N, C-alpha and C positions, 0 to 999 in steps of 0.2 A: 144512218148508221152503217148499212151494208156498203154504201159508197166509200166510207172511211176505211172499212176493213179490206175491201178490194184494192183500194189505193195503197194501203200499207203492205199488203201481200205483193202487189206489183213492184213496189219500191224495194222490198227485200229480194225479190227475184232478180231485178235489174242489178242491184249491188252485188249479189252472189255471182252473176254472170260476168260482171266487170272484174271481180277478183279472180275468178277462174281464168279468164282470158289473160289477165296480167301475169299470173303465175305460169301459164302455158308458154307464152312467147318471151318472157323475160325482157321486156322492152328497155329497162334501165341498164341492162348489161351492155347494150350497144354503146353507151356513152361512157362507160367506166373501164373499158378494156385497156390493157397496157400496150405500149408500142413494142413491136417485134424487133426492131432495129434500134439500138441505142446510139442516137446521134449526139454530137457535142451539145446541141441545144437542149435535148432531153436530159442529158447527163447533168447539166446545170440545174434543171428542175429537181433532180434527185440529190443534189448536194455533192456531186462528183466533179472534181476539177479536170476538165478535158485537156488542159495543157500539160498535165503530168505524163500522159501517154505520148504526147508529141515531143517531149524532151529527148526521148531515146532515139529519135529519127535523125 
């Protein structure tokens, strides 16, 4: 019985540490950042027609 309790406590501690590390470093934000420069290719992804800006040249 004490092995089960110590295993459960260890599991809770490991999960808590993993959650704290995940919140601290924000690993998912690295993959979700927006482009700083809007290229014609990226503007197509956002639904902007890049040829409208080129018509005035």
